[in-house]
C-alpha positions as CSV (number, residue, x, y, z in Angstrom):
1,M,0.0,0.0,0.0
2,T,1.3,3.4,-0.9
3,S,1.3,6.1,1.7
4,V,0.3,9.7,1.0
5,S,1.5,13.1,2.2
6,A,-0.1,14.8,5.2
7,P,0.5,18.1,7.0
8,H,3.8,18.6,8.9
9,G,5.6,15.8,7.2
10,L,3.3,13.0,8.5
11,R,2.5,10.1,6.3
12,T,-0.7,8.2,6.5
13,A,-2.3,5.2,4.8
14,P,-5.1,6.1,2.3
15,T,-7.4,3.2,3.5
16,P,-7.5,1.1,6.7
17,V,-5.3,-2.0,6.6
18,G,-7.3,-5.3,6.7
19,T,-10.6,-3.7,5.6
20,V,-12.7,-6.3,3.7
21,A,-14.4,-4.9,0.6
22,G,-18.1,-4.2,1.3
23,Y,-17.7,-4.4,5.1
24,M,-16.7,-2.2,8.1
25,P,-14.8,-3.8,11.0
26,G,-15.9,-3.7,14.6
27,F,-18.6,-5.0,17.0
28,G,-21.2,-2.5,18.3
29,N,-19.5,0.4,16.7
30,D,-21.3,3.6,15.7
31,F,-20.9,3.1,12.0
32,E,-21.7,5.6,9.2
33,T,-22.0,4.7,5.5
34,E,-23.5,6.1,2.3
35,A,-24.1,4.6,-1.1
36,L,-24.4,8.0,-2.8
37,P,-22.1,11.0,-1.9
38,G,-23.7,13.4,0.5
39,A,-26.7,11.2,1.3
40,L,-25.7,11.0,5.0
41,P,-26.5,14.2,6.9
42,Q,-23.6,15.6,8.9
43,G,-23.9,17.1,12.4
44,R,-27.6,16.2,12.8
45,N,-30.0,13.3,12.4
46,S,-33.2,14.9,11.1
47,P,-32.6,17.8,8.8
48,Q,-35.7,19.7,7.5
49,K,-35.0,18.2,4.1
50,C,-32.7,15.3,3.4
51,D,-30.6,15.3,0.3
52,Y,-31.7,13.4,-2.8
53,G,-35.3,13.7,-1.5
54,L,-34.7,10.9,1.0
55,Y,-36.7,10.3,4.2
56,G,-35.0,10.2,7.6
57,E,-36.2,7.4,9.8
58,Q,-34.8,5.8,13.0
59,L,-34.7,2.1,13.7
60,S,-34.6,1.5,17.5
61,G,-33.3,-1.8,18.8
62,T,-33.8,-0.8,22.5
63,A,-36.1,1.5,24.4
64,F,-35.3,5.2,23.9
65,T,-34.2,5.5,27.6
66,A,-32.0,2.4,27.7
67,P,-28.6,3.1,29.4
68,S,-26.2,4.7,27.0
69,H,-23.9,1.7,26.9
70,Q,-26.9,-0.5,25.9
71,N,-28.8,1.9,23.7
72,E,-29.0,0.7,20.1
73,R,-30.4,2.7,17.2
74,T,-29.7,3.4,13.6
75,W,-30.7,6.4,11.5
76,C,-31.7,5.5,7.9
77,Y,-32.0,7.8,4.9
78,R,-34.3,6.0,2.5
79,I,-36.3,6.4,-0.7
80,R,-39.6,5.7,1.0
81,P,-40.4,5.6,4.7
82,S,-41.0,2.0,5.9
83,V,-44.7,2.6,6.4
84,K,-44.8,2.4,2.6
85,H,-43.4,-1.1,2.8
86,S,-46.6,-2.4,4.4
87,H,-50.2,-2.5,3.4
88,R,-53.0,-4.6,4.7
89,Y,-51.8,-7.8,6.4
90,T,-53.0,-11.3,5.7
91,R,-52.1,-14.1,8.1
92,I,-50.3,-17.0,6.6
93,D,-49.1,-20.4,7.9
94,L,-45.5,-21.5,8.0
95,P,-46.2,-24.9,9.7
96,Y,-42.6,-25.8,10.5
97,W,-41.6,-22.5,12.1
98,K,-42.7,-22.5,15.8
99,S,-42.4,-20.1,18.7
100,A,-42.4,-20.5,22.4
101,P,-44.4,-21.4,24.3
102,H,-44.9,-24.5,22.3
103,M,-45.3,-27.8,24.0
104,P,-47.1,-30.5,22.0
105,E,-48.7,-33.0,24.3
106,D,-47.6,-36.0,22.3
107,V,-43.8,-35.1,22.5
108,I,-41.6,-35.8,25.5
109,S,-38.9,-33.2,26.1
110,L,-37.4,-34.8,29.2
111,G,-34.4,-36.8,28.1
112,Q,-31.1,-36.7,26.3
113,Y,-31.6,-36.5,22.5
114,R,-29.4,-36.6,19.4
115,W,-30.3,-36.2,15.7
116,D,-28.7,-37.1,12.5
117,P,-28.6,-34.3,9.9
118,V,-32.0,-33.4,8.6
119,P,-31.9,-34.5,5.0
120,H,-32.6,-32.4,1.9
121,S,-35.7,-33.2,-0.1
122,D,-36.8,-32.7,-3.7
123,T,-39.2,-29.9,-2.6
124,P,-37.9,-26.4,-3.5
125,L,-37.5,-24.5,-0.2
126,T,-36.7,-20.8,0.5
127,W,-35.5,-19.3,3.8
128,L,-39.1,-19.1,5.0
129,T,-40.5,-22.5,3.8
130,G,-37.2,-24.3,4.7
131,M,-37.1,-23.4,8.4
132,R,-37.6,-26.3,10.7
133,T,-38.0,-25.5,14.4
134,M,-36.3,-28.1,16.7
135,T,-36.8,-26.6,20.2
136,T,-38.5,-23.6,21.8
137,A,-37.9,-22.1,25.2
138,G,-39.3,-19.2,27.2
139,D,-42.1,-17.0,25.8
140,V,-41.9,-14.9,22.6
141,N,-44.7,-12.6,23.9
142,T,-42.7,-11.5,27.0
143,Q,-39.4,-11.4,25.0
144,V,-37.5,-14.0,27.0
145,G,-36.0,-17.3,25.8
146,M,-35.2,-18.6,22.3
147,A,-35.9,-21.2,19.6
148,S,-33.5,-23.3,17.7
149,H,-34.0,-24.2,14.1
150,I,-32.5,-26.1,11.2
151,Y,-32.8,-24.4,7.8
152,L,-32.9,-26.2,4.5
153,V,-32.7,-23.8,1.6
154,T,-32.5,-24.6,-2.2
155,E,-34.1,-21.5,-3.8
156,S,-33.6,-17.7,-3.5
157,M,-36.3,-15.4,-2.4
158,V,-37.4,-13.5,-5.5
159,D,-39.2,-10.1,-4.9
160,S,-39.9,-11.5,-1.4
161,Y,-38.7,-10.1,1.8
162,F,-38.9,-10.9,5.5
163,Y,-38.4,-9.4,9.0
164,S,-39.0,-10.7,12.5
165,A,-40.5,-8.4,15.0
166,D,-40.0,-11.2,17.6
167,S,-36.4,-11.8,17.5
168,E,-32.7,-11.5,16.6
169,L,-31.4,-14.3,14.5
170,L,-28.0,-15.9,14.8
171,V,-27.3,-17.9,11.7
172,V,-24.7,-20.8,11.6
173,P,-24.2,-22.3,8.1
174,Q,-23.2,-25.9,7.8
175,E,-23.5,-26.5,4.1
176,G,-23.8,-24.1,1.1
177,R,-23.5,-20.4,0.8
178,L,-26.2,-17.7,1.4
179,R,-26.5,-14.0,0.7
180,F,-28.5,-11.8,3.0
181,C,-29.6,-8.6,1.2
182,T,-30.7,-6.4,4.1
183,E,-31.9,-2.8,4.4
184,L,-28.4,-1.8,5.7
185,G,-26.3,-3.8,3.2
186,V,-25.3,-7.2,1.9
187,I,-23.8,-10.1,3.9
188,D,-22.5,-13.3,2.4
189,I,-21.9,-16.3,4.6
190,A,-20.5,-19.8,4.2
191,P,-19.7,-22.7,6.7
192,Q,-17.3,-21.4,9.4
193,D,-19.1,-18.0,9.3
194,I,-22.0,-16.8,11.4
195,A,-24.3,-13.8,10.8
196,V,-26.4,-11.8,13.3
197,I,-29.6,-10.3,11.9
198,P,-31.3,-7.8,14.2
199,R,-34.9,-7.8,15.2
200,G,-37.0,-5.6,12.9
201,L,-34.5,-5.5,10.0
202,L,-35.9,-6.4,6.7
203,Y,-34.0,-8.7,4.2
204,R,-34.1,-11.1,1.4
205,V,-32.1,-14.4,1.4
206,E,-30.5,-15.7,-1.8
207,V,-28.7,-19.0,-2.5
208,L,-25.1,-18.5,-3.8
209,E,-24.2,-22.2,-3.7
210,G,-26.7,-24.8,-2.7
211,P,-28.3,-26.8,-1.3
212,C,-27.9,-25.0,2.0
213,R,-28.3,-26.3,5.5
214,G,-27.5,-24.8,8.8
215,F,-28.6,-23.8,12.3
216,V,-30.4,-20.8,13.6
217,C,-30.7,-19.5,17.1
218,E,-33.8,-17.2,17.4
219,N,-33.2,-14.9,20.3
220,Y,-36.4,-13.4,21.9
221,G,-34.5,-11.4,24.5
222,Q,-31.8,-8.8,24.8
223,T,-29.4,-8.6,21.9
224,F,-26.2,-10.6,21.6
225,E,-23.1,-8.9,22.9
226,L,-19.5,-9.9,23.5
227,P,-19.0,-11.7,26.9
228,G,-17.0,-10.0,29.6
229,R,-13.5,-11.5,29.7
230,G,-12.9,-10.9,33.4
231,P,-9.3,-11.8,34.4
232,I,-8.6,-12.9,30.8
233,G,-8.3,-9.3,30.0
234,A,-8.5,-7.4,26.8
235,N,-7.6,-10.0,24.2
236,C,-8.4,-13.5,22.8
237,M,-11.8,-15.2,22.5
238,A,-13.8,-13.1,19.9
239,N,-12.1,-9.8,19.1
240,P,-14.3,-6.9,18.1
241,R,-12.2,-6.1,15.0
242,D,-13.1,-9.5,13.4
243,F,-16.8,-8.7,13.2
244,K,-17.8,-7.2,9.8
245,T,-20.8,-4.9,9.2
246,P,-21.9,-4.2,5.6
247,V,-21.7,-0.9,3.9
248,A,-24.8,0.8,2.6
249,A,-26.4,-0.7,-0.5
250,F,-29.9,0.0,-1.9
251,E,-32.4,-1.0,-4.6
252,D,-34.6,1.4,-6.5
253,R,-37.0,-1.1,-8.2
254,E,-40.7,-0.7,-9.0
255,T,-41.8,-4.3,-9.0
256,P,-44.6,-6.2,-7.2
257,S,-43.2,-7.6,-4.0
258,V,-44.3,-9.5,-0.9
259,V,-43.1,-8.7,2.7
260,T,-43.6,-11.4,5.4
261,I,-43.5,-10.4,9.0
262,K,-43.1,-12.6,12.1
263,W,-45.0,-11.0,15.0
264,C,-45.8,-12.8,18.3
265,G,-45.2,-16.2,16.7
266,Q,-47.6,-15.5,13.9
267,F,-46.8,-14.9,10.2
268,H,-48.4,-12.2,8.1
269,E,-47.7,-11.0,4.6
270,T,-48.4,-7.7,2.8
271,H,-48.1,-6.9,-0.9
272,I,-46.3,-3.7,-2.1
273,G,-45.2,-2.4,-5.5
274,H,-41.5,-1.9,-5.0
275,S,-38.3,-3.3,-3.3
276,P,-38.2,-2.2,0.3
277,L,-34.4,-2.4,0.4
278,D,-34.1,1.4,-0.2
279,V,-31.8,2.7,2.5
280,V,-29.3,4.9,0.7
281,A,-27.3,5.9,3.8
282,W,-27.3,5.1,7.5
283,H,-25.4,5.7,10.7
284,G,-25.7,4.0,14.1
285,N,-24.9,0.9,16.1
286,Y,-28.0,-1.3,15.4
287,A,-27.0,-3.3,12.3
288,P,-26.3,-6.8,11.0
289,C,-22.9,-8.3,11.1
290,K,-20.9,-11.4,10.2
291,Y,-18.0,-13.2,11.9
292,D,-15.4,-15.7,10.8
293,L,-15.3,-18.5,13.4
294,T,-11.7,-19.3,12.4
295,T,-10.7,-16.0,14.0
296,Y,-11.9,-17.1,17.4
297,C,-8.9,-17.5,19.7
298,P,-9.6,-20.1,22.4
299,V,-8.1,-19.9,25.9
300,G,-7.7,-22.8,28.3
301,A,-5.7,-24.5,31.0
302,V,-1.9,-24.7,30.5
303,L,-1.1,-26.8,33.5
304,F,-3.9,-28.9,34.9
305,D,-7.7,-29.2,35.1
306,H,-10.5,-28.5,32.7
307,P,-12.1,-25.0,32.9
308,D,-15.8,-24.5,32.5
309,P,-17.0,-24.3,28.8
310,S,-17.9,-20.7,29.3
311,I,-14.4,-19.8,28.3
312,F,-15.4,-20.7,24.8
313,T,-18.3,-18.2,24.6
314,V,-18.4,-16.2,21.4
315,L,-21.5,-14.1,22.0
316,T,-23.9,-13.9,25.0
317,A,-27.4,-12.5,25.3
318,P,-27.9,-11.5,28.9
319,S,-31.0,-12.0,31.1
320,S,-32.2,-10.0,34.1
321,S,-30.2,-12.3,36.3
322,P,-26.5,-11.2,36.4
323,G,-24.2,-13.9,35.2
324,T,-27.1,-16.1,33.9
325,A,-27.5,-15.8,30.1
326,N,-30.8,-15.8,28.2
327,I,-28.5,-17.4,25.5
328,D,-24.8,-18.2,25.2
329,F,-23.3,-19.1,21.8
330,V,-20.3,-21.3,22.5
331,L,-17.7,-22.6,20.0
332,F,-15.6,-25.7,20.3
333,R,-12.9,-25.5,17.6
334,E,-9.4,-26.7,16.9
335,R,-7.1,-26.1,19.9
336,W,-4.1,-27.5,21.7
337,M,-4.7,-29.8,24.7
338,V,-1.8,-29.6,27.2
339,A,-3.2,-30.0,30.7
340,E,-1.3,-32.5,32.9
341,D,-2.9,-35.3,35.0
342,T,-6.3,-34.1,33.7
343,F,-9.3,-35.7,32.1
344,R,-9.3,-33.5,29.0
345,P,-12.8,-33.9,27.3
346,P,-15.9,-32.3,28.9
347,W,-16.6,-34.0,32.2
348,Y,-19.8,-35.6,33.4
349,H,-22.2,-33.0,34.7
350,K,-25.8,-31.7,35.3
351,N,-26.4,-28.1,34.5
352,V,-29.0,-25.5,35.3
353,M,-28.7,-24.4,31.7
354,S,-30.1,-26.3,28.7
355,E,-27.5,-27.2,26.1
356,L,-28.3,-27.7,22.4
357,M,-25.3,-28.6,20.3
358,G,-24.6,-28.7,16.6
359,N,-21.7,-30.1,14.6
360,I,-20.4,-27.9,11.7
361,Y,-17.7,-30.3,10.7
362,G,-15.4,-33.0,12.0
363,Q,-15.4,-35.0,15.2
364,Y,-16.4,-33.8,18.7
365,D,-14.0,-35.1,21.3
366,A,-16.6,-36.1,23.9
367,K,-18.6,-38.2,21.3
368,P,-16.3,-39.8,18.8
369,K,-19.2,-41.6,17.1
370,G,-22.7,-40.6,16.3
371,F,-22.5,-36.8,16.5
372,V,-21.9,-36.1,12.9
373,P,-21.6,-32.9,10.8
374,G,-25.1,-31.4,10.4
375,G,-26.3,-33.3,13.5
376,M,-27.6,-31.9,16.8
377,S,-28.0,-33.0,20.4
378,L,-30.0,-31.7,23.3
379,H,-29.2,-32.1,27.0
380,N,-31.9,-30.3,28.8
381,M,-31.6,-28.6,32.2
382,M,-30.5,-30.8,35.1
383,L,-30.3,-33.9,33.0
384,P,-26.9,-35.7,33.3
385,H,-24.6,-36.2,30.3
386,G,-21.0,-36.5,29.4
387,P,-18.5,-38.6,27.4
388,D,-19.5,-42.0,26.1
389,K,-17.4,-45.0,27.1
390,T,-15.0,-44.8,24.1
391,A,-14.2,-41.2,24.9
392,F,-13.9,-41.9,28.7
393,E,-11.6,-44.8,28.3
394,G,-9.5,-43.1,25.7
395,A,-9.1,-39.9,27.7
396,S,-8.5,-41.8,31.0
397,N,-5.7,-43.9,29.6
398,A,-4.1,-41.6,27.0
399,E,-0.5,-40.5,27.3
400,L,-0.8,-36.8,28.1
401,G,1.6,-35.1,25.9
402,P,0.7,-31.9,24.1
403,R,-1.9,-32.7,21.5
404,K,-3.7,-30.6,19.0
405,L,-7.4,-31.3,18.6
406,E,-7.9,-31.0,14.9
407,N,-10.7,-31.4,12.4
408,T,-13.4,-30.2,14.8
409,M,-15.9,-27.4,15.0
410,S,-19.1,-27.7,17.0
411,F,-21.1,-25.1,18.8
412,M,-23.7,-24.8,21.6
413,F,-26.9,-22.7,22.0
414,E,-27.2,-22.7,25.8
415,T,-30.1,-21.1,27.6
416,R,-31.4,-20.6,31.1
417,F,-34.8,-22.0,30.0
418,P,-35.8,-25.7,29.4
419,Q,-35.9,-26.4,25.7
420,H,-39.1,-28.1,24.5
421,L,-39.1,-30.3,21.4
422,T,-41.4,-29.5,18.6
423,R,-43.4,-32.3,16.9
424,F,-41.0,-32.1,14.0
425,A,-38.0,-32.7,16.3
426,G,-39.8,-35.6,18.2
427,Q,-41.5,-37.3,15.3
428,E,-40.2,-36.3,11.9
429,A,-36.5,-35.3,12.2
430,P,-34.0,-38.2,12.2
431,L,-33.8,-38.8,15.9
432,Q,-31.3,-41.4,17.1
433,D,-33.5,-43.6,19.3
434,D,-30.4,-45.4,20.7
435,Y,-28.5,-42.3,21.8
436,I,-29.2,-42.9,25.5
437,D,-27.5,-46.3,25.1
438,C,-24.1,-44.6,24.5
439,W,-23.7,-44.6,28.3
440,E,-25.0,-48.1,28.9
441,S,-21.6,-49.8,28.7
442,L,-20.0,-47.5,31.3
443,E,-18.7,-49.9,34.0
444,K,-18.5,-49.7,37.8
445,K,-14.8,-49.5,38.6
446,F,-15.0,-49.0,42.3
447,D,-13.9,-52.1,44.3
448,G,-13.1,-50.5,47.7
449,T,-9.3,-50.6,47.2
450,P,-7.3,-47.3,46.8
451,G,-5.3,-46.5,43.7
452,Q,-6.3,-45.8,40.2
453,K,-8.0,-48.4,38.0
């Protein structure tokens, strides 16, 4: 990169190093971006007349009076105000997308569950018709809890748009590539990426490479934020600079379009005569973003013992109880294992949190068999779980030299609420009926004599 002259003999780079084309780096920053020069007002939010004949409009992600460090809002300068993106609403049915509270009487949620990957079918599916809810937790009406979904997508949305008034969506691809064309810009994601789509933000989903399959955490509560690092300090885990927010992009198309809205667990659609992706410029801190999971820097024990899995938290959505999350998004990726005289895989435990896991690729160290890429497992609150016999015996008898755990990337959606299975998860998805048997062969080793066995 060539430097340029500056006053007093200083030399400065013309563009920031490491900036990815089409994106701005940082998490929760106060961004500003314009797709046409001068479209973004300076020094004020709501001028009497906006340039280019645009309308000024604020999108608020929090209450106006939220504390300043939590307040989220974005000012948009758009071709039409968003009231022009809705007309009369008609309720529609998306039978596989469920919201909490949802507890079908013929499905039992008490247990340890694991699923093979939900297979693709010959039926063309979009982002809306391909969503398959696996679990729900909490209550969408009081804005607490979550739902977990599998998406199966083979077709792009054409002149069709969506937003959720209920929730923020955390998208975790496992197969294929998707493009999210949002009001605030364009995000492309592939396996090993994640995307966060805020509540109330309108978008269209296109298939770049299919078929596409992945996982979605639908967050009914407070927005995701970076976890506090405590004594870890300022670095490692997920660093803010590695999150990418799109630059402004807009469409000015007069074409019949459909907008679908999710509101209090119901779906409604409205018909309009133009593309609603018409934000020419914007500034604020309430915006979509993407993150490359390979930039996550794990931390761990370098002498002995196995820390709690909370050290692998990428994002957390807090609850009203300090230290107890509405949702934690936790990542288990490649890392070095070096602890001495230590059982290195996750230990046996019962947890007040409910743990839903998904496998992006490779082999998970606590379950060498059965937990395959695209698969999921659920260990609900206060239900015991841990390594199967193969993992236990291997870890108990391994020679404990430094070893790199490779070819592995799994994650966890963890919530303070019990997760209830949907009818699809309990009766249609490929549930492994014999999963509970993976602990059946664990042996009693106690014989009353001291010493290791």
